[in-house]
C-alpha positions in Angstrom: 122.3 115.9 96.1 119.8 113.6 97.7 116.3 112.9 96.3 113.4 110.9 97.7 112.9 107.7 95.7 109.5 106.0 95.9 108.5 102.5 95.0 106.2 101.9 92.0 103.1 101.9 94.2 104.3 105.0 96.2 104.0 103.2 99.5 107.7 103.1 100.5 110.4 105.6 100.0 114.1 106.1 100.7 116.8 108.8 100.3 119.3 108.3 97.5 122.2 110.5 96.4 122.3 111.6 92.7 125.8 112.9 91.8 124.8 114.2 88.4 122.4 116.9 89.5 123.5 120.4 88.8 124.4 122.8 91.7 124.3 126.6 91.8 125.3 129.3 94.2 123.6 132.7 94.5 121.5 134.1 91.7 123.4 132.5 88.8 120.9 131.3 86.1 117.8 133.0 87.5 117.8 135.7 84.8 118.2 132.9 82.2 115.1 131.1 83.7 113.1 134.2 83.3 114.2 134.8 79.7 113.5 131.3 78.7 110.0 131.1 80.3 109.1 134.4 78.6 110.3 133.1 75.3 108.4 129.8 75.6 105.2 131.6 76.4 105.8 134.0 73.5 106.5 131.2 71.1 103.3 129.5 72.1 101.2 132.5 71.0 99.5 132.1 67.7 99.5 135.8 66.9 96.4 135.5 64.7 94.4 138.3 66.3 93.2 140.9 63.8 91.0 144.0 63.7 90.0 146.1 60.7 91.0 149.7 60.2 88.5 152.2 58.8 89.9 151.5 55.3 89.1 147.8 55.7 85.6 147.9 57.1 82.9 147.4 54.5 80.8 150.4 53.6 81.2 154.1 54.4 82.0 155.4 50.9 79.3 158.0 50.9 79.3 161.1 53.1 76.4 160.5 55.5 75.1 164.2 55.3 76.2 167.5 53.9 79.1 169.3 55.5 77.1 172.4 56.8 73.6 173.4 57.7 72.4 170.2 59.5 73.4 171.3 63.0 75.2 168.0 63.5 78.9 167.4 63.7 80.9 167.0 60.5 81.1 163.4 59.3 82.8 162.0 56.2 82.1 158.3 56.7 79.9 156.0 58.8 83.0 153.8 59.2 84.9 156.3 61.3 86.4 154.9 64.5 84.0 157.2 66.4 81.0 155.4 65.0 79.6 152.0 66.1 80.7 149.5 63.4 83.6 151.7 62.4 87.2 150.8 62.1 89.6 150.3 65.0 92.5 152.6 65.7 95.8 151.0 66.4 94.1 147.6 66.9 96.0 144.3 66.9 97.2 142.8 63.6 98.6 139.3 62.9 102.2 139.2 64.0 105.0 136.8 65.1 105.6 136.9 68.8 108.5 134.4 68.8 111.7 135.1 70.7 115.1 133.6 70.0 117.1 132.4 73.0 120.7 131.3 72.8 121.2 127.6 73.3 123.6 128.1 76.2 121.0 130.3 77.9 118.4 127.6 77.5 120.7 125.0 78.9 121.6 127.2 81.9 117.9 128.0 82.6 117.0 124.3 82.5 119.8 123.3 84.8 118.9 126.1 87.3 115.2 125.2 87.3 116.1 121.6 87.9 118.4 122.5 90.7 115.8 124.8 92.4 113.1 122.1 92.3 115.4 119.4 93.6 116.9 121.5 96.4 113.3 122.6 97.5 112.2 118.9 97.7 109.7 119.4 94.9 111.3 116.8 92.7 110.5 113.1 93.5 111.7 109.9 91.8 109.6 106.9 91.3 111.3 103.6 90.4 109.0 103.1 87.4 105.4 103.8 86.4 103.7 100.4 86.5 102.5 99.6 83.0 100.0 97.1 84.4 98.0 99.9 86.1 95.3 101.1 83.7 92.7 102.4 86.1 92.5 106.1 87.0 91.6 105.4 90.6 94.8 103.3 91.1 97.0 105.9 89.5 95.3 108.7 91.5 96.1 106.8 94.7 99.8 106.4 93.7 100.1 110.1 92.9 98.3 111.1 96.0 100.8 109.2 98.2 103.7 111.1 96.7 102.0 114.5 96.1 98.8 114.9 98.2 98.0 118.3 96.8 98.7 120.7 94.0 99.4 120.3 90.3 101.7 117.4 89.4 103.8 116.6 86.4 104.7 113.0 85.6 107.9 112.5 83.6 109.0 109.3 82.0 111.3 108.3 79.2 108.3 107.0 77.2 104.9 106.5 78.7 103.0 103.2 78.3 99.6 103.5 76.8 98.0 102.2 80.0 99.8 104.9 82.1 98.6 107.6 79.8 95.0 106.3 79.9 95.1 106.0 83.7 96.4 109.6 84.1 94.6 111.7 81.6 91.4 112.0 83.6 93.1 113.3 86.7 92.7 117.1 86.5 95.8 118.0 88.4 98.1 115.6 86.7 100.0 116.2 83.4 102.4 114.0 81.5 105.7 114.9 79.7 108.4 112.9 78.2 111.9 113.5 79.4 113.2 114.5 76.0 110.6 117.2 75.7 110.8 118.5 79.3 111.6 122.2 79.3 112.2 125.0 81.8 108.5 126.1 81.9 107.5 122.5 82.8 110.0 122.5 85.7 108.7 125.9 86.9 104.9 125.6 86.8 104.0 122.5 88.8 103.8 122.0 92.5 105.4 118.6 92.4 107.4 116.8 89.7 107.5 113.0 89.7 110.1 111.5 87.4 110.8 107.8 86.8 114.3 106.4 87.2 114.8 106.1 83.4 113.5 109.6 82.9 116.0 111.0 85.5 118.8 109.2 83.8 117.9 110.9 80.5 117.5 114.3 82.1 120.9 114.0 83.9 122.5 112.9 80.6 121.0 115.8 78.9 122.1 118.3 81.6 125.7 117.0 81.8 126.0 116.4 78.0 125.2 119.9 77.2 122.1 119.2 75.1 119.1 121.5 75.0 
């Protein structure tokens, strides 16, 4: 499969064939992509939300008025769910949202997502991120030449401090190391720009069967 390879400054480009990229036919792997993305989002949830039931809300031990003769509805506690300040019925409690996904499913989903982005022309290769560039303006110009619009993910084997500093103030740009790249990263950005070293690591990961 051919990918567009840009120079470090993004001014020149050429088509280059990468034999290690995964290939798919039909819908194979699409369900795995969905399952993995759902699992990643679920695993990112803290699950710390909590409400109090009528038994946990402070107060309400005394019956507010006698049962009969007042003309008002019967009430046993001011902490009833019907009262302002009362407990919550079936409210959320702390829980674990994490989902377990089989390693082979994660590998299939990652390969399918990589194939889809590459075949759609949404995966670009840059020879290297120039470590000498430390200005946001210069980095923004390079990214703009490769991806004029949309959210962009930059992927490198390891980012130089200067590259990180130059990129972190660009709202539409995010950074991710190749070893930590996942299916959700591949799916949620308009354009993915990977360095040559990062692509080597990704292809080694795909073909080596690592998650």
